[in-house]
DSSP file (Angstrom, degrees, kcal/mol; ACC not computed):
  #  RESIDUE AA STRUCTURE BP1 BP2  ACC     N-H-->O    O-->H-N    N-H-->O    O-->H-N    TCO  KAPPA ALPHA  PHI   PSI    X-CA   Y-CA   Z-CA
    1    1 A M              0   0    0      0, 0.0    55,-2.4     0, 0.0     2,-0.3   0.000 360.0 360.0 360.0 145.4  -56.9  -27.5   45.2
    2    2 A T  B     -a   48   0A   0     45,-3.0    47,-2.7    53,-0.2    50,-0.1  -0.944 360.0-154.5-137.8 156.9  -58.8  -29.7   42.6
    3    3 A G  S    S+     0   0    0     -2,-0.3     2,-0.6    45,-0.2    48,-0.2   0.376  78.3  83.9-109.4   2.3  -61.6  -32.1   42.5
    4    4 A K    >   -     0   0    0      1,-0.1     3,-1.5    46,-0.1     4,-0.2  -0.907  58.9-162.0-110.8 114.2  -60.3  -34.1   39.6
    5    5 A K  G >  S+     0   0    0     -2,-0.6     3,-1.7     1,-0.2    -1,-0.1   0.816  90.2  68.4 -59.3 -31.8  -57.7  -36.8   40.4
    6    6 A S  G 3  S+     0   0    0      1,-0.3    -1,-0.2    -3,-0.1    30,-0.0   0.698  87.2  67.1 -61.6 -21.6  -56.7  -36.8   36.7
    7    7 A N  G <  S+     0   0    0     -3,-1.5    29,-2.9    28,-0.1     2,-0.3   0.532  97.1  70.8 -75.4  -4.7  -55.1  -33.3   37.3
    8    8 A L  E <   -B   35   0A   0     -3,-1.7     2,-0.3    27,-0.2    27,-0.2  -0.822  53.1-174.7-119.0 151.6  -52.5  -34.8   39.6
    9    9 A T  E    S+B   34   0A   0     25,-1.9    25,-2.5    -2,-0.3    -2,-0.0  -0.874  71.0  35.4-126.9 166.4  -49.4  -36.9   39.4
   10   10 A D  E    S-     0   0A   0     -2,-0.3     2,-0.2    23,-0.2    -1,-0.2   0.948  84.0-164.8  57.0  49.1  -47.2  -38.3   42.1
   11   11 A I  E     -     0   0A   0     -3,-0.2     2,-0.4    22,-0.1    22,-0.2  -0.433  15.7-171.7 -79.3 132.0  -50.2  -38.8   44.3
   12   12 A K  E     -B   32   0A   0     20,-3.4    20,-2.5    -2,-0.2     2,-0.2  -0.994  26.8-117.9-127.3 136.0  -49.9  -39.4   48.2
   13   13 A E  E     -B   31   0A   0     -2,-0.4     2,-0.3    18,-0.2    18,-0.3  -0.442  27.9-166.3 -67.9 139.5  -52.9  -40.3   50.3
   14   14 A L  E     -     0   0A   0     16,-2.7     2,-0.4    -2,-0.2    -1,-0.0  -0.917   2.4-159.3-121.0 148.6  -54.0  -37.9   53.1
   15   15 A N  E     +     0   0A   0     -2,-0.3    15,-0.1     1,-0.0    16,-0.0  -0.987  57.9  13.5-133.6 146.1  -56.4  -38.6   55.9
   16   16 A G  E    S+     0   0A   0     -2,-0.4     2,-0.3     1,-0.2    14,-0.1   0.247  83.2 112.2  91.9 -14.2  -58.5  -36.6   58.3
   17   17 A S  E     -B   29   0A   0     12,-0.5    12,-2.8     2,-0.0     2,-0.3  -0.648  38.1-172.5-101.2 156.3  -58.5  -33.0   56.9
   18   18 A Y  E     -B   28   0A   0     -2,-0.3     2,-0.4    10,-0.2    10,-0.2  -0.943  15.7-145.9-137.6 159.7  -61.3  -31.0   55.5
   19   19 A V  E     -B   27   0A   0      8,-2.6     8,-2.9    -2,-0.3     2,-0.5  -0.949  21.4-132.3-120.0 149.2  -61.9  -27.7   53.7
   20   20 A T  E     -B   26   0A   0     -2,-0.4     6,-0.2     6,-0.2     5,-0.1  -0.908  18.4-150.8-109.1 126.4  -65.1  -25.6   54.2
   21   21 A F    >   -     0   0    0      4,-3.1     3,-1.9    -2,-0.5     2,-0.1  -0.312  38.4 -75.4 -83.3 166.8  -66.8  -24.3   51.2
   22   22 A G  T 3  S+     0   0    0      1,-0.3     3,-0.4     2,-0.1    -1,-0.2  -0.440 124.3  36.2 -58.9 136.6  -68.9  -21.1   51.0
   23   23 A G  T 3  S-     0   0    0      1,-0.2    -1,-0.3    -2,-0.1    -2,-0.0   0.413 127.9 -84.3  92.1  -2.0  -72.2  -21.8   52.7
   24   24 A G  S <  S+     0   0    0     -3,-1.9    -1,-0.2     1,-0.3    -2,-0.1   0.245  83.3 139.3  91.0 -10.3  -70.6  -24.1   55.4
   25   25 A A        -     0   0    0     -3,-0.4    -4,-3.1    -5,-0.1     2,-0.4  -0.330  43.4-136.0 -64.8 153.7  -70.4  -27.4   53.5
   26   26 A K  E     -B   20   0A   0     -6,-0.2     2,-0.4    -8,-0.0    -6,-0.2  -0.868  12.6-160.6-112.7 141.9  -67.3  -29.5   53.9
   27   27 A G  E     -B   19   0A   0     -8,-2.9    -8,-2.6    -2,-0.4     2,-0.3  -0.985  24.1-123.5-123.6 132.6  -65.1  -31.3   51.4
   28   28 A K  E     -B   18   0A   0     -2,-0.4    22,-2.9   -10,-0.2     2,-0.8  -0.553  13.3-135.8 -75.2 132.7  -62.7  -34.1   52.5
   29   29 A I  E     +BC  17  49A   0    -12,-2.8   -12,-0.5    -2,-0.3    20,-0.2  -0.828  34.7 166.3 -86.2 112.5  -59.1  -33.6   51.5
   30   30 A T  E     -     0   0A   0     18,-2.0   -16,-2.7    -2,-0.8     2,-0.3   0.732  54.5  -3.9-101.4 -28.7  -58.2  -37.2   50.3
   31   31 A E  E     -BC  13  48A   0     17,-1.2    17,-4.1   -18,-0.3     2,-0.3  -0.985  52.2-146.7-161.9 166.7  -54.8  -36.9   48.5
   32   32 A K  E     +BC  12  47A   0    -20,-2.5   -20,-3.4    -2,-0.3     2,-0.3  -0.966  27.6 142.3-140.4 154.8  -52.2  -34.5   47.3
   33   33 A G  E     - C   0  46A   0     13,-1.6    13,-2.9    -2,-0.3     2,-0.5  -0.892  51.7 -58.8-166.8-166.6  -49.9  -34.4   44.3
   34   34 A I  E     -B    9   0A   0    -25,-2.5   -25,-1.9    -2,-0.3    10,-0.2  -0.860  51.7-119.0 -99.3 128.6  -48.2  -32.4   41.6
   35   35 A L  E     +B    8   0A   0      8,-2.3     2,-0.3    -2,-0.5   -27,-0.2  -0.450  32.5 176.7 -61.9 126.1  -50.5  -30.3   39.3
   36   36 A K        +     0   0    0    -29,-2.9     2,-0.4    -2,-0.2     6,-0.1  -0.679  20.9 141.7-135.1  83.4  -50.2  -31.4   35.7
   37   37 A V    >   -     0   0    0     -2,-0.3     3,-2.5     3,-0.2   -30,-0.0  -0.990  57.1-106.4-127.5 128.2  -52.7  -29.4   33.6
   38   38 A K  T 3  S+     0   0    0     -2,-0.4    -2,-0.0     1,-0.3     0, 0.0  -0.247 106.5  18.1 -55.2 130.2  -51.9  -28.0   30.2
   39   39 A G  T 3  S+     0   0    0      1,-0.3    -1,-0.3    62,-0.0    62,-0.0   0.228 108.8  95.4  93.4 -15.1  -51.4  -24.2   30.4
   40   40 A L  S <  S-     0   0    0     -3,-2.5    -1,-0.3    46,-0.1    -3,-0.2  -0.787  82.2-103.1-111.4 156.2  -50.8  -24.1   34.1
   41   41 A P        -     0   0    0      0, 0.0     2,-1.2     0, 0.0    -4,-0.2  -0.392  42.0-107.9 -64.8 147.0  -47.5  -24.2   36.2
   42   42 A N        -     0   0    0     -6,-0.1     2,-0.3    -8,-0.1    -6,-0.1  -0.689  46.0-164.9 -79.3 106.3  -46.8  -27.6   37.7
   43   43 A L        -     0   0    0     -2,-1.2    -8,-2.3    -8,-0.1     3,-0.4  -0.619  11.4-129.3 -92.8 145.8  -47.5  -26.9   41.2
   44   44 A Q  S    S+     0   0    0     -2,-0.3   -10,-0.2   -10,-0.2    21,-0.0  -0.647  81.2  16.9 -92.9 150.0  -46.4  -29.1   44.2
   45   45 A D  S    S+     0   0    0     -2,-0.3     2,-0.3     1,-0.2   -11,-0.2   0.802  74.2 171.5  62.8  31.5  -48.7  -30.3   47.1
   46   46 A V  E     - C   0  33A   0    -13,-2.9   -13,-1.6    -3,-0.4     2,-0.3  -0.567  29.0-127.6 -71.8 134.6  -52.0  -29.6   45.3
   47   47 A L  E     - C   0  32A   0     -2,-0.3   -45,-3.0   -15,-0.2     2,-0.6  -0.628   5.9-143.3 -92.2 141.7  -54.9  -31.0   47.3
   48   48 A L  E     -aC   2  31A   0    -17,-4.1   -18,-2.0    -2,-0.3   -17,-1.2  -0.890  25.5-169.5 -97.7 122.8  -57.5  -33.4   45.9
   49   49 A V  E >   - C   0  29A   0    -47,-2.7     3,-1.6    -2,-0.6   -20,-0.2  -0.966  21.9-125.0-125.7 121.2  -60.8  -32.4   47.6
   50   50 A D  T 3  S+     0   0    0    -22,-2.9     3,-0.1    -2,-0.5   -22,-0.1  -0.436  96.2  17.2 -63.4 132.7  -64.0  -34.5   47.4
   51   51 A G  T 3  S+     0   0    0      1,-0.3     2,-0.5   -48,-0.2    -1,-0.3   0.460  85.0 135.4  85.6   4.5  -67.0  -32.3   46.1
   52   52 A L    <   -     0   0    0     -3,-1.6    -1,-0.3   -50,-0.1    -3,-0.1  -0.769  30.2-176.7 -84.2 120.7  -64.8  -29.4   44.7
   53   53 A T        +     0   0    0     -2,-0.5     2,-0.3    -3,-0.1    -1,-0.1   0.356  63.9  42.7-109.3   4.9  -66.2  -28.6   41.3
   54   54 A V  S    S-     0   0    0      2,-0.0     2,-0.4   -53,-0.0   -50,-0.0  -0.969  84.0-112.4-137.4 154.4  -63.6  -25.8   40.2
   55   55 A N        -     0   0    0     -2,-0.3     2,-0.5   -53,-0.1   -53,-0.2  -0.764  29.8-160.5 -88.8 137.8  -59.9  -25.7   40.5
   56   56 A L        -     0   0    0    -55,-2.4     2,-0.5    -2,-0.4    -2,-0.0  -0.940   2.1-153.1-118.6 135.9  -58.6  -23.1   42.9
   57   57 A I        -     0   0    0     -2,-0.5     2,-0.6   -11,-0.0     3,-0.1  -0.913  14.5-130.2-111.6 134.5  -55.0  -21.8   42.8
   58   58 A S     >  -     0   0    0     -2,-0.5     4,-2.2     1,-0.2     5,-0.1  -0.695   8.6-158.3 -82.5 119.5  -53.2  -20.4   45.9
   59   59 A I  H  > S+     0   0    0     -2,-0.6     4,-2.3     1,-0.2     5,-0.2   0.891  94.5  52.6 -61.4 -40.1  -51.6  -17.1   45.2
   60   60 A S  H  > S+     0   0    0      1,-0.2     4,-2.6     2,-0.2    -1,-0.2   0.877 108.0  51.7 -63.2 -34.5  -49.2  -17.6   48.0
   61   61 A Q  H  > S+     0   0    0      2,-0.2     4,-2.2     1,-0.2     6,-0.2   0.950 106.5  52.6 -63.9 -49.1  -48.2  -20.9   46.6
   62   62 A L  H  <>S+     0   0    0     -4,-2.2     5,-2.2     1,-0.2    -1,-0.2   0.906 114.2  44.2 -54.0 -43.2  -47.5  -19.4   43.2
   63   63 A C  H ><5S+     0   0    0     -4,-2.3     3,-2.2     1,-0.2    -1,-0.2   0.921 109.6  56.1 -65.1 -43.5  -45.2  -16.7   45.0
   64   64 A D  H 3<5S+     0   0    0     -4,-2.6    -1,-0.2     1,-0.3    -2,-0.2   0.839 103.1  54.7 -55.0 -35.6  -43.6  -19.4   47.1
   65   65 A E  T 3<5S-     0   0    0     -4,-2.2    -1,-0.3    -5,-0.1    -2,-0.2   0.176 129.0 -95.4 -90.5  17.9  -42.6  -21.3   43.9
   66   66 A G  T < 5S+     0   0    0     -3,-2.2    15,-0.3     1,-0.3    -3,-0.2   0.596  81.8 134.3  92.1  12.0  -40.8  -18.1   42.5
   67   67 A M      < -     0   0    0     -5,-2.2     2,-0.5    -6,-0.2    -1,-0.3  -0.565  49.9-133.4 -94.1 159.0  -43.7  -16.8   40.4
   68   68 A R  E     -D   79   0B   0     11,-3.1    11,-2.6    -2,-0.2     2,-0.4  -0.965  18.0-166.4-110.0 127.6  -44.9  -13.1   40.3
   69   69 A V  E     -D   78   0B   0     -2,-0.5     2,-0.4     9,-0.2     9,-0.2  -0.971   6.1-177.9-116.1 127.9  -48.6  -12.3   40.5
   70   70 A V  E     -D   77   0B   0      7,-2.1     7,-2.6    -2,-0.4     2,-0.4  -0.995   7.4-160.7-128.7 127.8  -50.0   -8.9   39.7
   71   71 A F  E     +D   76   0B   0     -2,-0.4     5,-0.2     5,-0.2     2,-0.2  -0.890  11.5 174.2-105.1 136.5  -53.6   -7.9   39.9
   72   72 A S        -     0   0    0      3,-3.3    39,-0.0    -2,-0.4    37,-0.0  -0.567  52.2 -86.9-118.9-170.9  -55.3   -5.0   38.3
   73   73 A R  S    S+     0   0    0     -2,-0.2     3,-0.1     1,-0.2    -2,-0.0   0.780 125.1  22.6 -68.3 -27.1  -58.9   -4.0   38.1
   74   74 A Y  S    S+     0   0    0      1,-0.1    16,-2.2    15,-0.1     2,-0.3   0.536 123.2  26.8-116.7 -14.5  -59.6   -6.2   35.1
   75   75 A A  E     - E   0  89B   0     14,-0.2    -3,-3.3    21,-0.1     2,-0.4  -0.946  51.6-142.8-150.7 165.2  -56.9   -8.9   35.0
   76   76 A C  E     -DE  71  88B   0     12,-2.2    12,-2.6    -2,-0.3     2,-0.4  -0.999  20.0-164.3-129.5 132.5  -54.5  -11.0   36.9
   77   77 A I  E     -DE  70  87B   0     -7,-2.6    -7,-2.1    -2,-0.4     2,-0.5  -0.951   4.1-165.1-121.2 135.7  -51.1  -11.9   35.4
   78   78 A V  E     +DE  69  86B   0      8,-2.7     7,-2.6    -2,-0.4     8,-1.6  -0.980  20.2 171.0-119.0 130.0  -48.7  -14.7   36.6
   79   79 A S  E     -DE  68  84B   0    -11,-2.6   -11,-3.1    -2,-0.5     2,-0.4  -0.946  30.8-149.6-139.3 161.2  -45.1  -14.6   35.3
   80   80 A T  E >  S- E   0  83B   0      3,-3.0     3,-2.7    -2,-0.3     2,-0.2  -0.978  73.0 -51.3-127.9 113.6  -41.7  -16.2   35.9
   81   81 A G  T 3  S-     0   0    0     -2,-0.4   -13,-0.0   -15,-0.3   -15,-0.0  -0.366 125.7 -13.9  59.8-122.8  -38.9  -13.9   35.2
   82   82 A D  T 3  S+     0   0    0     -2,-0.2     2,-0.5    -3,-0.1    -1,-0.3   0.409 119.5  92.8 -91.6   2.9  -39.5  -12.4   31.7
   83   83 A S  E <   -E   80   0B   0     -3,-2.7    -3,-3.0     2,-0.0     2,-0.5  -0.877  63.9-147.1-111.7 131.1  -42.2  -14.9   30.8
   84   84 A Q  E     +E   79   0B   0     -2,-0.5    -5,-0.3    -5,-0.2     3,-0.1  -0.758  23.1 170.1 -83.3 125.9  -46.0  -14.5   31.2
   85   85 A I  E     +     0   0B   0     -7,-2.6     2,-0.3    -2,-0.5    -6,-0.2   0.647  58.3  21.4-113.8 -18.8  -47.4  -18.0   31.9
   86   86 A M  E     -E   78   0B   0     -8,-1.6    -8,-2.7   -46,-0.1     2,-0.3  -0.997  53.1-172.9-150.8 147.3  -51.0  -17.3   33.0
   87   87 A Q  E     -E   77   0B   0     -2,-0.3    12,-0.6   -10,-0.2     2,-0.3  -0.936   6.3-174.1-141.5 123.3  -53.6  -14.6   32.6
   88   88 A G  E     -EF  76  98B   0    -12,-2.6   -12,-2.2    -2,-0.3     2,-0.3  -0.794  14.2-141.6-111.4 157.6  -57.0  -14.4   34.2
   89   89 A T  E     -EF  75  97B   0      8,-2.1     8,-3.4    -2,-0.3     2,-0.4  -0.862  27.4-106.8-116.6 152.3  -59.8  -11.9   33.7
   90   90 A R  E     - F   0  96B   0    -16,-2.2     6,-0.2    -2,-0.3     2,-0.1  -0.616  34.6-148.4 -81.5 129.0  -62.0  -10.5   36.5
   91   91 A S    >   -     0   0    0      4,-3.5     3,-1.4    -2,-0.4    -1,-0.0  -0.352  30.2 -99.6 -91.8 177.0  -65.6  -11.8   36.5
   92   92 A S  T 3  S+     0   0    0      1,-0.3    -1,-0.1     2,-0.1    -2,-0.0   0.658 123.0  56.1 -73.5 -16.1  -68.8  -10.1   37.6
   93   93 A D  T 3  S-     0   0    0      2,-0.1    -1,-0.3     0, 0.0     3,-0.1  -0.040 121.8-104.8-109.2  36.0  -68.6  -11.9   41.0
   94   94 A N  S <  S+     0   0    0     -3,-1.4     2,-0.3     1,-0.2    -2,-0.1   0.677  79.5 125.8  57.5  30.3  -65.1  -10.5   41.7
   95   95 A C        -     0   0    0     -6,-0.0    -4,-3.5     2,-0.0     2,-0.6  -0.819  61.1-123.7-106.2 157.2  -63.1  -13.7   41.0
   96   96 A Y  E     -F   90   0B   0     -2,-0.3     2,-0.4    -6,-0.2    -6,-0.2  -0.889  29.9-158.9 -98.8 120.8  -60.3  -13.9   38.6
   97   97 A L  E     -F   89   0B   0     -8,-3.4    -8,-2.1    -2,-0.6     2,-0.5  -0.858   7.7-150.0-110.7 137.7  -60.9  -16.6   36.0
   98   98 A W  E     -F   88   0B   0     -2,-0.4   -10,-0.2   -10,-0.2    -2,-0.0  -0.884   6.6-165.3-108.0 131.1  -58.3  -18.4   33.9
   99   99 A D    >   -     0   0    0    -12,-0.6     3,-1.5    -2,-0.5   -12,-0.1  -0.940   8.1-159.9-120.6 107.6  -59.4  -19.6   30.5
  100  100 A P  T 3  S+     0   0    0      0, 0.0    -1,-0.1     0, 0.0    -2,-0.0   0.764  90.9  59.9 -61.9 -24.2  -56.8  -22.2   28.9
  101  101 A E  T 3  S+     0   0    0      2,-0.1   -62,-0.0   -62,-0.0    -2,-0.0   0.724  85.9  90.5 -79.1 -16.5  -58.2  -21.5   25.4
  102  102 A K  S <  S-     0   0    0     -3,-1.5   -15,-0.1   -15,-0.1    -3,-0.1  -0.654  80.0-123.1 -79.9 125.1  -57.5  -17.8   25.5
  103  103 A P        -     0   0    0      0, 0.0     2,-0.2     0, 0.0    -1,-0.1  -0.287  27.7-110.8 -61.2 143.5  -54.1  -16.8   24.2
  104  104 A L        -     0   0    0    -20,-0.1     2,-0.4   -19,-0.1   -20,-0.0  -0.535  37.5-168.5 -70.2 143.9  -51.8  -14.8   26.4
  105  105 A K        -     0   0    0     -2,-0.2     2,-0.0     0, 0.0     0, 0.0  -0.992  28.4-100.0-132.4 143.8  -51.3  -11.2   25.5
  106  106 A A        -     0   0    0     -2,-0.4     2,-0.4     1,-0.0    10,-0.0  -0.368  45.5-172.1 -58.7 133.8  -48.9   -8.5   26.6
  107  107 A M        -     0   0    0      2,-0.0    10,-1.5    -2,-0.0     2,-0.6  -0.966  20.3-147.2-130.8 147.5  -50.6   -6.3   29.0
  108  108 A T  E     -G  116   0C   0     -2,-0.4     2,-0.5     8,-0.2     8,-0.2  -0.959  12.2-159.2-114.5 124.4  -49.6   -3.0   30.7
  109  109 A I  E     -G  115   0C   0      6,-1.6     6,-1.7    -2,-0.6     2,-0.4  -0.893  12.4-157.4-101.7 124.7  -50.9   -2.5   34.2
  110  110 A K  E     +G  114   0C   0     -2,-0.5     2,-0.2     4,-0.2     4,-0.2  -0.835  32.2 125.7-106.4 136.8  -50.9    1.2   35.3
  111  111 A H  S    S-     0   0    0      2,-0.6   -39,-0.0    -2,-0.4     4,-0.0  -0.670  81.3 -37.1-154.4-143.6  -50.9    2.6   38.7
  112  112 A D  S    S+     0   0    0     -2,-0.2     2,-0.4     1,-0.1    -2,-0.0   0.908 137.4  29.3 -52.6 -47.5  -48.6    5.2   40.6
  113  113 A D  S    S-     0   0    0      2,-0.0    -2,-0.6     0, 0.0     2,-0.3  -0.917  97.7-113.0-110.8 139.3  -45.6    3.7   38.7
  114  114 A D  E     -G  110   0C   0     -2,-0.4     2,-0.4    -4,-0.2    -4,-0.2  -0.584  34.2-172.0 -75.9 132.1  -46.0    2.2   35.2
  115  115 A V  E     -G  109   0C   0     -6,-1.7    -6,-1.6    -2,-0.3     2,-0.5  -0.990   6.6-166.8-124.5 127.4  -45.4   -1.6   35.2
  116  116 A T  E      G  108   0C   0     -2,-0.4    -8,-0.2    -8,-0.2   -10,-0.0  -0.964 360.0 360.0-116.0 129.2  -45.2   -3.6   32.0
  117  117 A I              0   0    0    -10,-1.5    -9,-0.1    -2,-0.5    -1,-0.1   0.353 360.0 360.0-116.8 360.0  -45.3   -7.4   32.3
């Protein structure tokens, strides 16, 4: 979901649906399109929502589009095959934030089995 129409291409109008924000306020879903933002994968059917002030990425949509998403205590990594395409860091409010200005770096996530991405 995005609140910026300029983030989308191939836009189609939608009518009648809403999303509910934390605190109960509602935002109207006005359109959907293909996400075109430098440093992010081109995702299909991204919703344009009135009043949304941050971009939100659906983890299930990333997985449905063939990407692998791995969370650790400190980071989130999105990859396709052998290529890491996004990396987020965990914030103090338990959200994972993506910074397009930060370079991607190889990370190893350790748990019961060692996994290197």
